[in-house]
Residue frames as a rotation matrix with the C-alpha (Angstrom) as fourth column:
MET 1
0.582 0.813 0.018 0.04
0.813 -0.581 -0.034 0.02
-0.017 0.035 -0.999 -0.02
SER 2
-0.257 -0.765 -0.591 3.01
0.660 -0.585 0.470 2.36
-0.705 -0.269 0.656 -0.34
LYS 3
-0.693 0.006 0.721 1.33
0.645 -0.442 0.624 3.94
0.323 0.897 0.303 -3.34
CYS 4
0.454 0.891 -0.012 -1.20
0.754 -0.378 0.537 5.71
0.474 -0.253 -0.844 -1.05
ASP 5
-0.650 -0.747 -0.137 0.39
0.738 -0.579 -0.345 9.10
0.178 -0.325 0.929 -0.50
LEU 6
-0.637 0.363 -0.680 -1.14
0.291 -0.704 -0.648 12.40
-0.714 -0.611 0.343 0.37
LYS 7
-0.729 0.314 -0.608 -2.44
-0.669 -0.516 0.535 13.03
-0.146 0.797 0.586 -3.08
ASP 8
-0.682 0.465 -0.564 -4.20
-0.032 0.752 0.658 9.72
0.731 0.467 -0.498 -3.15
CYS 9
0.228 0.790 -0.569 -5.87
0.724 0.253 0.641 10.01
0.651 -0.558 -0.515 0.30
PRO 10
-0.402 -0.480 0.780 -5.42
0.069 -0.865 -0.497 13.47
0.913 -0.146 0.381 1.67
ALA 11
0.256 0.590 0.766 -7.87
-0.785 -0.335 0.521 13.00
0.564 -0.734 0.377 4.57
GLY 12
-0.714 -0.573 0.403 -6.19
-0.700 0.565 -0.436 9.79
0.022 -0.594 -0.804 5.67
GLN 13
-0.051 0.735 0.676 -9.16
-0.292 0.637 -0.714 7.72
-0.955 -0.234 0.182 4.54
LEU 14
-0.950 -0.180 -0.254 -9.86
-0.305 0.375 0.875 5.39
-0.063 0.909 -0.412 1.67
THR 15
0.211 0.977 0.000 -13.22
-0.867 0.187 -0.461 4.48
-0.451 0.098 0.887 0.14
ILE 16
0.349 -0.117 0.930 -13.65
0.203 0.978 0.047 1.13
-0.915 0.172 0.365 -1.47
ASP 17
0.967 0.044 0.252 -13.14
0.256 -0.164 -0.953 2.83
-0.001 0.985 -0.170 -4.87
ASP 18
0.593 -0.786 0.176 -9.87
-0.797 -0.603 -0.009 4.38
0.114 -0.135 -0.984 -3.62
PHE 19
0.137 -0.499 0.856 -8.75
-0.557 0.675 0.483 1.10
-0.819 -0.543 -0.186 -2.17
GLN 20
0.629 0.160 0.761 -9.48
0.379 0.792 -0.479 -0.83
-0.679 0.590 0.437 -5.36
ARG 21
0.958 -0.288 -0.013 -7.69
-0.183 -0.570 -0.801 1.69
0.223 0.770 -0.598 -7.52
ILE 22
0.208 -0.917 0.340 -4.56
-0.978 -0.190 0.086 1.27
-0.015 -0.351 -0.936 -5.42
TYR 23
0.199 -0.045 0.979 -4.97
-0.446 0.885 0.131 -2.47
-0.872 -0.463 0.156 -4.79
THR 24
0.885 0.323 0.335 -5.30
0.141 0.499 -0.855 -3.33
-0.443 0.804 0.396 -8.42
THR 25
0.636 -0.740 -0.219 -1.92
-0.723 -0.473 -0.503 -1.75
0.269 0.479 -0.836 -9.25
PHE 26
-0.134 -0.760 0.636 -0.29
-0.865 0.403 0.299 -4.58
-0.484 -0.510 -0.712 -7.32
PHE 27
-0.257 0.196 0.946 -1.96
0.240 0.961 -0.133 -7.18
-0.936 0.193 -0.294 -9.48
PRO 28
-0.262 0.200 -0.944 -1.82
-0.698 -0.715 0.042 -5.86
-0.667 0.670 0.327 -13.10
TYR 29
-0.842 -0.210 -0.497 -2.26
-0.524 0.536 0.662 -9.24
0.127 0.818 -0.561 -14.76
GLY 30
-0.627 0.716 -0.305 -5.71
0.696 0.692 0.193 -10.09
0.349 -0.091 -0.933 -13.59
ASP 31
-0.021 0.723 0.690 -8.90
-0.116 -0.687 0.717 -8.53
0.993 -0.065 0.098 -12.20
ALA 32
-0.788 -0.351 -0.506 -8.17
0.453 0.226 -0.862 -7.88
0.417 -0.909 -0.019 -8.53
LYS 33
-0.635 0.536 0.557 -11.31
-0.574 -0.809 0.126 -5.75
0.518 -0.239 0.821 -8.00
PRO 34
0.394 0.845 -0.362 -13.70
-0.253 0.478 0.841 -8.59
0.884 -0.241 0.402 -6.89
PHE 35
0.193 -0.360 -0.913 -11.17
0.760 0.643 -0.092 -9.90
0.620 -0.676 0.398 -4.24
SER 36
-0.791 -0.539 0.288 -10.18
0.292 -0.748 -0.596 -6.38
0.537 -0.387 0.749 -3.18
ARG 37
0.074 0.856 0.512 -13.81
-0.518 -0.406 0.753 -5.89
0.852 -0.321 0.413 -1.82
TYR 38
0.763 0.247 -0.597 -13.21
0.300 0.684 0.665 -8.70
0.572 -0.687 0.448 0.74
VAL 39
-0.283 -0.894 -0.347 -9.79
0.882 -0.100 -0.461 -7.35
0.378 -0.436 0.817 1.70
PHE 40
-0.597 0.038 0.801 -11.23
-0.132 -0.990 -0.052 -3.86
0.791 -0.137 0.596 2.09
ARG 41
0.461 0.874 0.155 -13.97
-0.309 -0.006 0.951 -5.14
0.832 -0.486 0.267 4.27
ALA 42
0.581 -0.313 -0.752 -11.52
0.716 0.636 0.289 -6.96
0.388 -0.706 0.593 6.54
PHE 43
-0.596 -0.786 0.162 -9.55
0.644 -0.589 -0.489 -3.72
0.480 -0.187 0.857 6.89
ASP 44
-0.450 0.567 0.690 -12.68
-0.369 -0.822 0.434 -1.69
0.813 -0.059 0.579 7.58
LYS 45
-0.882 0.005 -0.472 -13.14
0.368 0.633 -0.681 -2.87
0.295 -0.774 -0.560 11.15
ASN 46
-0.762 0.620 -0.187 -16.10
-0.083 -0.380 -0.921 -0.62
-0.642 -0.687 0.341 11.97
GLY 47
-0.475 0.542 0.693 -17.93
0.806 0.584 0.095 -1.37
-0.353 0.604 -0.715 8.74
ASP 48
0.139 0.514 -0.846 -18.55
0.223 -0.849 -0.479 2.28
-0.965 -0.122 -0.233 7.80
GLY 49
0.769 0.161 0.618 -17.37
0.605 0.125 -0.786 1.89
-0.204 0.979 -0.001 4.33
ILE 50
0.778 -0.566 0.273 -14.32
-0.383 -0.771 -0.508 4.04
0.498 0.291 -0.817 4.95
MET 51
0.497 -0.688 -0.529 -10.84
0.780 0.621 -0.076 2.71
0.381 -0.375 0.845 5.77
GLU 52
0.973 -0.184 0.142 -9.48
-0.231 -0.829 0.510 5.04
0.024 -0.529 -0.848 8.39
PHE 53
0.204 -0.973 -0.111 -5.62
-0.637 -0.046 -0.769 5.45
0.743 0.228 -0.629 8.68
LYS 54
-0.255 -0.299 0.919 -5.75
-0.946 0.274 -0.173 3.75
-0.200 -0.914 -0.353 12.12
GLU 55
0.723 0.521 0.454 -7.66
-0.396 0.851 -0.344 0.78
-0.566 0.069 0.822 10.73
PHE 56
0.859 -0.401 -0.318 -5.13
-0.242 0.229 -0.943 0.47
0.451 0.887 0.100 8.02
LEU 57
-0.098 -0.948 0.302 -2.11
-0.797 -0.107 -0.594 0.65
0.595 -0.299 -0.746 10.32
THR 58
0.032 0.161 0.986 -3.58
-0.843 0.534 -0.060 -1.72
-0.536 -0.830 0.152 12.89
THR 59
0.905 0.347 0.245 -4.46
-0.183 0.840 -0.511 -4.37
-0.383 0.418 0.824 10.24
LEU 60
0.648 -0.717 -0.257 -1.10
-0.324 0.045 -0.945 -3.94
0.689 0.696 -0.203 8.42
SER 61
-0.148 -0.685 0.714 0.67
-0.974 -0.026 -0.226 -4.44
0.173 -0.729 -0.663 11.79
VAL 62
0.383 0.431 0.817 -1.26
-0.575 0.803 -0.155 -7.68
-0.723 -0.411 0.556 12.34
ILE 63
0.994 0.100 -0.042 -0.49
-0.092 0.575 -0.813 -8.96
-0.057 0.812 0.580 8.83
THR 64
0.441 -0.893 -0.089 3.22
-0.278 -0.042 -0.960 -8.12
0.853 0.448 -0.267 8.89
ARG 65
-0.511 -0.818 0.264 4.14
-0.461 0.002 -0.887 -8.45
0.726 -0.575 -0.378 12.53
GLY 66
0.258 0.749 0.610 1.32
-0.948 0.075 0.309 -10.24
0.186 -0.658 0.729 14.33
LYS 67
-0.563 -0.297 0.772 1.40
-0.527 0.848 -0.058 -13.56
-0.637 -0.439 -0.634 16.04
LEU 68
-0.987 0.132 -0.095 0.15
0.018 0.669 0.743 -16.54
0.162 0.731 -0.663 13.99
GLU 69
-0.393 0.909 -0.141 -3.23
0.862 0.311 -0.400 -16.60
-0.320 -0.279 -0.905 15.73
GLU 70
-0.051 0.399 -0.915 -3.77
0.051 -0.914 -0.402 -12.92
-0.997 -0.067 0.026 14.97
LYS 71
-0.734 -0.268 -0.624 -2.83
-0.598 -0.179 0.781 -13.43
-0.321 0.947 -0.028 11.27
LEU 72
-0.891 0.454 0.005 -5.24
0.430 0.843 0.324 -16.41
0.143 0.290 -0.946 11.11
LYS 73
-0.200 0.839 -0.506 -8.05
0.641 -0.279 -0.715 -14.35
-0.741 -0.468 -0.482 12.76
TRP 74
-0.288 0.054 -0.956 -7.54
-0.469 -0.878 0.092 -11.63
-0.835 0.475 0.279 10.07
ALA 75
-0.923 -0.156 -0.351 -7.53
-0.384 0.368 0.847 -14.14
-0.003 0.917 -0.400 7.31
PHE 76
-0.670 0.741 -0.043 -10.66
0.724 0.640 -0.256 -15.66
-0.162 -0.203 -0.966 8.62
SER 77
-0.130 0.660 -0.740 -12.27
0.233 -0.705 -0.670 -12.23
-0.964 -0.259 -0.062 8.62
VAL 78
-0.752 -0.168 -0.638 -11.71
-0.545 -0.386 0.744 -11.97
-0.371 0.907 0.198 4.90
TYR 79
-0.872 0.381 -0.308 -13.84
0.088 0.740 0.667 -15.02
0.482 0.554 -0.679 4.35
ASP 80
-0.368 0.764 -0.529 -16.50
0.928 0.271 -0.254 -14.44
-0.050 -0.585 -0.810 7.07
PHE 81
-0.875 -0.008 0.483 -18.09
0.176 -0.937 0.303 -11.34
0.450 0.351 0.821 5.58
ASP 82
0.165 0.959 0.230 -21.32
0.071 -0.244 0.967 -11.64
0.984 -0.143 -0.108 7.45
GLY 83
-0.370 -0.479 0.796 -19.44
-0.643 -0.487 -0.592 -11.64
0.670 -0.731 -0.127 10.74
ASP 84
0.669 0.726 0.161 -21.32
-0.634 0.443 0.634 -14.69
0.389 -0.526 0.756 12.27
ASP 85
-0.062 -0.785 0.617 -17.85
-0.892 0.321 0.319 -16.41
-0.448 -0.530 -0.720 13.20
PHE 86
0.168 0.075 0.983 -18.59
0.262 0.958 -0.118 -19.18
-0.950 0.277 0.142 10.65
ILE 87
-0.621 -0.307 -0.721 -17.44
-0.667 -0.276 0.692 -19.50
-0.412 0.911 -0.033 7.01
SER 88
0.398 0.797 0.455 -20.35
-0.257 0.573 -0.778 -20.87
-0.881 0.193 0.432 5.04
ARG 89
-0.058 -0.308 0.950 -19.95
0.757 0.606 0.243 -22.71
-0.650 0.733 0.198 1.79
GLU 90
0.726 0.444 0.525 -21.32
0.680 -0.577 -0.453 -19.64
0.102 0.686 -0.721 0.01
GLU 91
0.837 -0.504 -0.212 -18.79
-0.376 -0.812 0.446 -17.29
-0.397 -0.293 -0.870 1.62
MET 92
-0.029 -0.876 0.481 -15.87
0.042 0.479 0.877 -19.71
-0.999 0.045 0.023 0.76
THR 93
0.088 0.123 0.988 -17.14
0.914 0.386 -0.130 -20.04
-0.397 0.914 -0.078 -2.86
ASP 94
0.934 0.327 0.147 -17.58
0.358 -0.864 -0.353 -16.28
0.012 0.382 -0.924 -3.29
VAL 95
0.589 -0.791 -0.164 -14.04
-0.486 -0.509 0.710 -15.49
-0.646 -0.339 -0.684 -2.06
ILE 96
-0.159 -0.613 0.774 -12.51
0.342 0.701 0.626 -18.30
-0.926 0.364 0.098 -4.15
LYS 97
0.402 0.365 0.840 -14.32
0.905 -0.017 -0.426 -17.08
-0.141 0.931 -0.337 -7.30
ALA 98
0.992 0.049 -0.121 -13.14
0.050 -0.999 0.004 -13.58
-0.120 -0.010 -0.993 -6.55
SER 99
0.265 -0.963 -0.050 -9.47
-0.386 -0.154 0.910 -14.53
-0.884 -0.221 -0.412 -6.38
């Protein structure tokens, strides 16, 4: 996410559209937009549709420096998009199709 500088997100916030624009630059040989929705949702902890700088840093810290259990919990949250603490067959299928 190093491509997000002050000109890309001057308020320290990203919408889903902003995130997709930046995220897809990391995967130029495919359509990363569908999967990026799930990743964005996992970053947007309060579910308001805006990724705050604090949410971004907290999640990035878990992904890069967290303990195994924290990383697994975050990865689980990518798949569990209804937040019921279960990954349904439909959720699994949707995420796999998006990747």
